[in-house]
C-alpha positions, 0 to 999 in steps of 0.5 A: 372199862369201868371205875376202880371200886372203892375198897378197903386195904384188907380186901385188896389183901384177900384179892391178892391172896387169891391171885397167889400172893403170900403174905410175908410180914407186917410193918406198921400198918402195912402188909407185905405181899409177894409172889414169885414169878418167872421174871422174878419176885414181885412185892407189894406193900398194902396199907391196912390203916383202917376200914376206909377205902384206899385212895385211888392212885394207891389202888392203881399202883397195887394193881399195876404191880400185881398185874390184875386189871380193874375187871379182875379185881372186881371179879375177885371181890365178888368171889369172896363177898359171897 
């Protein structure tokens, strides 16, 4: 397992959208994404303060809530960089 990549909040938003999350609203500098699953609704706030990379703990928390592995995130990032 590799390290978490350093990516911005807007890049995380793109990855979440590729995984089926839908943008619901924006409150201040946080975008709120939601996805319906069999267990219920999953809601994830993503900070998009600037183009700065997200902190490691914040990114890990978003990935855990979304059910996305580090490897899957790296794959999704490479998709929208092409």
